[in-house]
C-alpha positions, 0 to 999 in steps of 0.5 A: 138821245132826244127827250120825249114827253107823253101824256095819257090816262092811266086808267080808262073804261072799256070803250072810252075815247082817251086823248094822247098827247107827244112832245119830243125835243130834237135839234132840228136842222131844215137843210136850207140853213147856211151854217158859218162856213155858208155851206148848208147845214145837213137836214136833220128832222123827225119824219115820221111817228107811229103809235101802236097799242099792243101791237096794233098800229092806232095812229101815224104821221109823216112829218116835213121840214115844215113841221115844228123842230119839237114836234106836239102831236094829239090824237084819240084812240079807243081803250079797249084793254089794259095794254101798252101804247108804244110811241116811236119816232124816226128821222133822218141820220138813223135817228130813232126813239121808242118809248112805252106807257101802259094804260089800265082798262077795267 
């Protein structure tokens, strides 16, 4: 399992723009590097990131082999209500990881 770090405020005022920062540690392979036997090591990257706020998508990113091995993403959203932000990373070889964090608005 990959290790994810997420930074966002625990509380916000209604209508406030909040900054969300995510970082995930993942063993990336581009698919272009030869292994010890000379054959290419199969590609293993994170291909997509999605963040939802109480089920509503607020951010999506499609990633490629040119992305960092440990993708760091920063984005903003508007704090509309107390709820849960859900972060999902998906990738090659069936990789999928989901984390959740709550925010209190009021």
